[in-house]
Residue, then its C-alpha position, 0 to 999 in steps of 0.5 A: m500500500d502506498r503511504t503518504r504524509l503531509y506536514r505543515d509548519g513542522v506538524l503532521v496534519k494528514e496522512n495516508f491520503p490519495i496520491d491524486d491529491v499531490s497537487e493540493c499538497v505540493g502547492d502549499p508553500g508551508a507544507v512538506v509532503w512525503f510519498d512512498l511507493c512500493e513496487p510501482a508500475d510505470g504509470d504510478l510515478a507519472k502523477i508525482s513526476e508531473e507535479l514535482g517536475l522530476h527528470e525523466l532519467a531519474v524516473e526511469d532509474a527508479l522504475h528499473d532496479r539494480q541501479r548503483p548507489k548514487v546521488d544525482a543532482y537535477d534541476g530542482h531535485l536530487f535523485i538518490t539510490v541506496y540499498a537497505a540490507e538484512l541478514v536472512n538465513g545466513e544470506i544478505e538480502f538487499v532492498e533497493l530504495s530510490l529517493f526523490v528530494t525536492g524543496n518540500a517533498l520526499v518521494t521514496v520508491r521501494s523495490s520490495a515490501d521487505f523494507d520496514i518503512d514503519e520503523v522509519l515512521r517511528r523514527w520520525d515520530a520519536d522527535p516530532e519537534m525536529a519535523r520543522y526542519g522539513v525534508a532534510y529531517l525526513l531524509h536523515g531519519l531514512l538514511d539513519h535507519v538504513v545505516d543502522g541496518y548495516f550494523e545489524v548485518l555486520q554484528p552476526l557476521d562478526a560473531q560467526l567469524e569469531a566462532l570459526e576462528d575459535e573452532l580453528f584452534d580448539g584442536g577438535a575435528v573439523d570438516l574442512r570442506s564445509r568450513h571452506r564452503e562457509t568461509f567462501t559464502l561469508r566472503k561473497n556476502l561481504l564483497r556484495f555488501r561492500r559493493l552495495a552498502l558502503p557507497v552510502r558513505e559517499i552519498v551522505g558525504g555529498l549531502i554534507r558538502r552541499g551544506a546550507e543548500m539543502i540542510d539546515p545548520a541545526l541538522m548538520p551534526y545529525y548528518q555528520d553522525v550518520y556519516d561517521h556510522t558509514l565510516r565505521a561500517a566501512e572499516w568493520t567490513d574491511s576488517l571482516r574481509e581481512l579476517v575471512g581471508n586469514i581464516r581461509e589461509a589458516h584452514q589451508n595451512q592446517q590442511g597442509f599440516k595434516l597432510n604432512e602428518i599423514m605422510k610422516k606416518v605412512t613413511s614411518w610404517a613403510a620403513i618398519i614394514a621394509v625390515p621384515t621384507l628385507i630379511t624374509g626376502f634375503y632368507g627366501q633366496n634359493v642359496p644356502y644361508p646360515g641356519s637354512g633348514e634349521p630352527l636356529g635360522f628361523w628363530s634368528s630371522t624372527i628375532l631380527i624382524i621383531l627387533g628391527g621393527l621395534l627399534l624403528y617404531r621407537a625411533f619414529k615415536k620419539r620424533d613424534w612421527l607416529 
């Protein structure tokens, strides 16, 4: 369902009115309007686009998903694309948000209903006095909610990596194949997260650089706080990517170490088996030898086999090869 709100002089006076009333709302110089469209069709934006003077290229980008995160400046409005993130069953799900920002209107276009727009409304209503700052305040609340969602994604991933790191050195049996698959999935998620989420840092930075052109000085610290959060998310993501790489490398080294241990054991047993093979092979030659055909020869060869094997076993065991 499409959502709408009308603020007049910082006070919420109307909501959930038909989008067809856009002309009446936008025409009021003291009004600030918010329109929310979820999965709109081609014609759904036509009315708003005509009244707000939205550029056709921006409207086209809003109707076609998989846009890169960006902020474009057009005559009379800004067009912003950001991605909200959520961790679902170990996979990061993204919802594309297209924002049209004018002097007295904010239009949000959601590619999916999975984005919790009600939480954004709760943020706006938590401090109703701030609504007097108009569109800039509404935009801040939306961006702040999106960026906070990034931390809700990164926190479980961080905990998952810590668990993998602890498991790596606890000495227990580890299925390396499943761990390789898990770390690969984590790395893929972090790469996609970095590509779609972290450009919000540049978007917020660009809004701050515009300064008084669209942001009241009283709101500047709030935007700076969002920018600081984006920097923290970027640093956290980079550290997690590095940690994933270290864990993958440690898994590979551990696998190589186990292979070396196996080879040492196989080589040791092969050396032990070589002793009786040598002796029985020698005594099995078709030539006379001391003790041939006598009990002494049998017992001598048996003692040599046992003694040689025990000596090799003791030597390999002492070197921790067995």
